[in-house]
Residue, then its C-alpha position, 0 to 999 in steps of 0.5 A: m713630888l718625887l713619888r709623883i715622878w716615879k709614878i709617871i716613870g712607872r706609868l710610861i714604862r708600862w705604856l711602852m711595854a704594853l705598846i711593844i707587846v701589842s706591836l709585836i703581836v700585831f706584826a706577828f699576826y700581820d706577818h703570818l697572814t701576808d707570808p705564812d711560808r716565811q722561815v722563822f727559826s732559832f739556833d738554840r745551842i751547840d753541845y760539843d762532846v770532845t774526847l782527847e785521844s792518846d795520839g793527840s787527836a780529838r774525837v768531836v761530836e757536835t749536836r746542833s739544836y734548832t727550833f723551826e718556829r714557822g716555814r718549811f726547812t730542807f737542809g742545814w750546813f756549816n763550814l769545818a776546818a780542812e784537817a777534820t776527817d771521818i765526818q759523819v752526820s746523824e739525828d737522834g742515833r739515826a745515821y744519815l747516808r753520805l753522798d759523793s757529790q752535790p745532789d740535784r734534789r734534797v732527799p731527807n736523811q742524806y748528807v754531803v761534804l763539799p770542798a770550800d775555802e780552807g775547809h769543808r762545807v758539810e750539808w745535810y738534808y731533812e724535812a721539817r715544818g714549824p713548830e718543832t725542834r730538831h737535834f743533829q749530830i755531826s761527828y769528826r776527828v781533828p788530828d794533832v790538837a795536842i802536841r807533846h813538848t819536853d815539859a808539857v802537852v799543850y792541847f789547843q782547839k777552836y770549837f766555834t770560830t769567827a767565820d760563823t755568822a750565826d747567833v747561838r743562844r748557848i754553847e757548851v763544850a765537854v772535854r774528856l782528858p786522857q788518863g794521867a791528866d786531871a784537875g790536880n795537874t792540868l791547867i785550863w783556859g778558855h778563850g772567847p766572850a767575856q761571859g764564858q766560864v771554864n771549869f773542871d766538872p766537880d764530879d769528875d776530875n777528868l772532865v772540863l766544861l766550857e759554857v758560853k751564853d749568847v754567842g753572837e756573830n763573828q765571836y769565837v770559842e776555844a780552849r788551851f790546856l797544859l797537861p802532864e808531859d806523859s798524859v798523851p804518849g802517842a801525840r806528835r813530839e816537839n823537842t821544845a820547852v813551852y810550859d813557862q811560855v804558855l803560862a806567861e801568855e795565858n797569865e798576860a791574856a788573863r790580866d788583859a781580860d781582867r783589865v777589860r772586865l775592870l774597864l767594863r765595870v768602870a764604864t757601866l758605873l759611869a754610864v749609870l752615874v751619868l743617867l742618875a745625874l740626868l734623872v736628878l737634874l730632871i726632877r730638880y728642874y721639873r720641881l722648880h718649874r712644875s707650876l708651868y705644867q699644872r692648872l691654876r686653882a679656880e676660886p670657890v664658886a657656888p654649886y649652882l649658878r642661875d644666871v649667865p656668868a658673862q655676856i660673852p660670844l657663844p663660840i668663846a663660851a663654848r670653847l671656854f666650857r670645853f677647854y679641857k675636853r674635846n674642843p668644839a668642831q669648826p661647824e659647831l662654832i659657826s652655827l653657834t656664831i649664827l645663833d649669837l647673831i640672832r641673839r644680838g638682833i643682827l640676824l632675824l629668824e623668820s618663817e613662811p609656809n612652804g607646802s606642808k612645812q615651814e621654811l626658815f629664813l635668816r634676815l639681815r637687820p637693816s642697820e644705821g649707816g650700813s654697818f654692823n657692830v660685829h666681831g672679827y670672825e663674824a664678818p666672813l660668816l656674814d659675807f658668806l651668808f648674804r654676799d655669796a649664798a644669798a647673792g647680795a640679798h638680805r634674806l637667805g633660806l636655810s634650804q637655799l644655804k644647804r644647797f649652796s654649801r653642798a655645791y662643789k662649785n662653791r668651794s672657793a666661798s666655803t674655803s674663804l669662810l673657813l679660813g677666815f672664820d678660823k683665823a679671826l676666832e683664834k685671834a679673838w680667843n687669844q685676846s679674850g684673856y682666858p688662854d694662858l699664852k705665857r706658859e707655852e715656852t719651855p724654860a731654859p733648864l729643861r731645854h738644856h737637859r734635853l740637849a744633855c740627854l741628846a749629847a749622852a745618846g750621841l756619846a753612847f753611839l760613838i762608844l758602840f761603834f768605835v770602842d771595843a765591843a767587849i767594853s762598850a756593849l753593855p755601857g754603851a747600850l745602857l747610856m743609849g737606852g737610858s738617855v733616850f728614855l730620860l729625853l722622852l720622859n722630859l718631853f712627856l713631863t714638859r709637853k705643851r698643854p693648854f692652860l687657862t689663866q686665873l680669869g679663865e679658870n674662874e670663868r670656867a668654874r662659873w660656866q660649870a656651875l651653870a651647867r650643873f644648874f641646867q642639869d638639875f633645875s627640874a628638881f628645884d623649888e619654884k621660888d629657887l628658879p629664875e623668873i621665866g623672862l630670864w630664861e631667854d639668855l639662859l636658853i641660848y647659852a645652853a646651846a653653847l654648852s651642848m645642853a639646849d635640848q635637855v633644857l627645852k625638854q625640862l622647861q616644857m615639863r616644868y611649864p606645860d603652858l610654854d606653848n600657849w602664846t597668851w601665857r608667854n605674852q602675859n609672862y613677857y616671854y619672847l624668845y627671839g620672836n618665839a622662833f625657838t619654842s613656838n609650835r609652828f617651828m618645833s616641827q620644823t627645827t625641833g626648837l633651838s637644838g634642832l636649829q642648831s643641828s640644822l646649821n651644823q649639818i649645813m656647815q659640815s657640808a661646806h667643811s666636807v667640800v673644802r676638804s675634798q679639793s686637797s686630797s690628790s696632789g702628791g702631799g700625802g694620801g693613799f698608796s699607789g702601785g709604786g715601782s722598782s726601776g731604781g734597783g736594790g732591795g736585795g741582800g744576804s750573808s753566808g755562814g752556818g745555818v738552815g734553809 
């Protein structure tokens, strides 16, 4: 059982992944067709090359790498601290020309430095069209990043600030320390996302490396070092001792970071345990109630059945036989009901010459007392045929019925037929004892499991929005995604599926045995076949199994004299007045299957007329031009980027 559930989980994951991939492909294709010039790019990385000078300043060279996937791009920009000087822009060693003011036109290979809130806005201009990757270098000098105290030099610099709104896949910082500062006498700390790392280069003791992946919006990256007091002799001097204070601050910050990491691990572990508990409960509850979601096993039956399993109405037989397949359409069920009325003698099938053709008529057989013993779903059909289409007469031609059903003015009568027939047939089907109506309600434990999954998803939502992102991001996303997945798995495993009762399964197996006989009887010996007179019921029920045409063809091959009236009379073979098989009707209706096909087409016409009247009332349907008088639809953001 556990293996089966794991297989279902694997299959569901594969289907979800396939659906996501196909959706992305379709969306990308559609987006490219509808908006081929839309800008699509990725901010791949920023590489900071920082050299700490002897005067306490830092010479910085940023290399910003972008992949332009689609569209046309002409400029890039970002904000820089106010104290930065000597700002220059280049690309792959080619210097850009600095402008004194904002240009009227963006000319490639130029840049401008503009005043901005508490700093500079650097803009540079180029020409790019996706797909291509470009690397831009921005160099500048930041003074006084290192301060000389009485006991140490403190180097502190921000590289990526919270003012940036871009998402960068990777940030790397290489800080070149001055002579006299190395891994043996310098303490280094990095600040920013928890996944960041700061270390000395294993091959160079004077080089500090910081690395952070997936830096999101409003995150920052910075560093603070404690260097020997004489390592930066030209730095601005302050007569204070800070070594112990900085060390204490960083140790406290490190302890806070460790606490955050511990809380992250604990929260992630709790999320995993909650999900495992929900999975175990789902497996347990499903195993306890799995019989509700499995078909009953039919009693053994012979491979072939040579007579009708049960004298049940044709539409009921059709629904039972195709229960686990596609159910018969309503027009087919109505045509089968007409055939069933002919089988039981309530309707008579007659013909009259009409030029070179034969016109078929349905006649309502007179009854004693003026009433008929009909099923509930047959009453709306008889009313439609003889009260509406035949205008009260007891005889109705198929051509007249066809014209009546196609006429839009008769849609009220057609609607009454379809609604009344469908409702009454469904009632008769439910009362037949074949469908299992007791297994439709979901057991309480599985409903409670769904509520638990929803509660876990709600808790994850609150965690993501009201708890520090450093702690909540991973466990919140894990709990949210896992609980939603388990909820979907619960709904998938316990989805409402139609099942048959034991009686229904047994009877369906017998009808399947009859269908196998219809399919193979031409290969049987004569002695193994039913007597010719017994084919009367077999043939009409073959229509319910959608095999009438196949059976008729095999009958004609097996009994070549079938079209001879004398032979049929001698063999007591009367198929409802011979209407289904005689030569004069064969050309008109192609036998029983042709009559059924004609009735299907007529009822399909009535069905189409009814459907056409309810497609333009605001409850759904096609798109309109719409409008935008309510406003809205705009938006935007500022920060570093390209355009």
